[in-house]
C-alpha positions as CSV (number, residue, x, y, z in Angstrom):
1,M,0.0,0.0,0.0
2,G,2.8,2.4,0.8
3,S,4.4,2.2,-2.6
4,F,1.0,2.7,-4.2
5,I,0.6,6.0,-2.4
6,R,4.1,7.1,-3.3
7,V,3.4,6.4,-7.0
8,Q,0.0,8.0,-7.1
9,I,0.5,11.0,-4.9
10,E,3.5,13.4,-4.8
11,H,3.9,15.9,-2.1
12,C,5.8,19.2,-1.5
13,Y,6.4,20.5,2.0
14,F,6.6,24.3,2.0
15,S,9.2,24.8,4.7
16,G,9.6,28.4,3.7
17,F,5.9,29.2,4.2
18,Q,5.0,30.8,7.5
19,N,2.3,28.1,8.0
20,K,4.6,25.2,7.1
21,D,2.0,24.0,4.6
22,V,2.1,21.0,2.2
23,A,0.8,20.5,-1.3
24,F,-0.3,17.1,-2.7
25,Y,-0.5,16.1,-6.3
26,H,-2.8,13.2,-7.2
27,K,-1.5,12.1,-10.6
28,D,-4.5,10.1,-11.8
29,S,-7.0,12.9,-11.3
30,K,-4.4,15.6,-12.0
31,S,-5.5,17.4,-8.8
32,L,-3.5,19.7,-6.6
33,I,-4.7,19.5,-3.0
34,Q,-3.6,22.1,-0.5
35,A,-4.8,24.1,2.5
36,D,-3.5,27.7,2.9
37,L,-1.2,28.0,-0.1
38,L,-4.0,29.2,-2.4
39,M,-7.5,30.3,-1.6
40,N,-10.5,30.7,-3.9
41,L,-13.1,32.7,-2.0
42,P,-16.0,33.2,-1.6
43,P,-16.7,29.6,-0.6
44,T,-20.0,29.2,-2.5
45,E,-19.5,25.5,-3.1
46,Q,-18.6,24.8,0.5
47,Y,-21.7,26.5,1.8
48,S,-24.1,25.3,-1.0
49,K,-26.0,23.0,1.4
50,A,-25.5,25.0,4.6
51,Q,-28.3,26.8,6.4
52,S,-26.0,29.8,6.9
53,T,-23.6,31.9,4.9
54,P,-20.0,32.5,5.9
55,I,-19.0,35.8,7.5
56,L,-15.9,36.8,5.5
57,S,-15.5,40.6,5.4
58,A,-12.4,41.7,3.5
59,L,-11.4,38.2,2.5
60,S,-14.7,37.5,0.7
61,R,-13.1,38.0,-2.7
62,F,-9.7,36.6,-1.9
63,N,-8.9,34.4,-4.9
64,P,-6.2,33.9,-7.6
65,K,-7.6,36.8,-9.6
66,S,-7.5,39.3,-6.7
67,W,-4.6,41.7,-6.6
68,A,-3.9,40.9,-2.9
69,H,-3.4,37.2,-3.1
70,P,0.2,37.3,-4.6
71,H,1.2,39.9,-2.1
72,M,-0.1,37.9,0.9
73,V,1.7,34.8,-0.3
74,W,4.9,36.8,-0.7
75,A,4.6,38.2,2.8
76,L,4.0,34.7,4.2
77,G,7.1,33.4,2.5
78,V,9.6,33.6,5.4
79,D,12.3,31.8,3.4
80,K,12.1,33.2,-0.1
81,D,14.6,30.7,-1.6
82,A,12.7,27.7,-0.2
83,M,9.5,29.3,-1.5
84,R,11.0,29.7,-4.9
85,R,12.0,26.0,-4.9
86,D,8.7,24.7,-3.7
87,A,6.5,27.0,-5.8
88,R,8.5,25.9,-8.9
89,R,8.1,22.2,-8.0
90,V,4.3,22.5,-7.7
91,S,4.2,24.6,-10.9
92,D,6.0,21.8,-12.7
93,W,3.3,19.2,-11.8
94,D,0.7,18.5,-14.5
95,F,-2.4,19.4,-12.5
96,K,-5.7,20.5,-14.1
97,R,-7.6,21.1,-10.8
98,I,-6.9,22.8,-7.5
99,I,-8.8,21.6,-4.4
100,P,-8.3,24.3,-1.8
101,C,-9.2,24.1,1.9
102,H,-10.6,27.6,1.7
103,G,-13.0,28.2,-1.2
104,D,-14.3,26.6,-4.3
105,V,-12.5,23.9,-6.4
106,I,-10.7,25.4,-9.4
107,E,-11.7,23.3,-12.3
108,N,-10.5,25.5,-15.2
109,D,-7.1,27.2,-15.7
110,A,-5.8,25.8,-12.4
111,K,-2.2,26.0,-13.5
112,T,-2.7,29.6,-14.5
113,A,-4.2,30.3,-11.1
114,W,-1.2,28.8,-9.3
115,D,1.3,30.6,-11.4
116,T,-0.5,33.9,-11.0
117,V,-0.5,33.7,-7.2
118,Y,3.1,32.5,-7.1
119,R,4.5,34.7,-9.9
120,K,6.9,36.5,-7.6
121,F,8.5,33.2,-6.7
122,L,8.4,31.8,-10.2
123,D,10.1,34.8,-12.0
């Protein structure tokens, strides 16, 4: 079982990220799964069956297209060299979808979304 997981799922530990986050790449589904490395708010999908709506304030539009997301990621990168290495590694994966912990799944242009948010580390 352990070798199956190693073959099907790659991971990248972001040691240079303030939150010490990790990204997973599931090869068969071409999915990038991660928590705080990229957000796609508002979380309409997450709350689609809920009886309430999230209280988000200023973060309600925090997504890969927002001007603030790349700046926040840059600020949370406490070791810029490690962030460059890890952002590049994830960018090199062949993912088509991003499954974030915060916000809706990105089904289209996922690679562009990642590269946009991490552009300061990828240049």
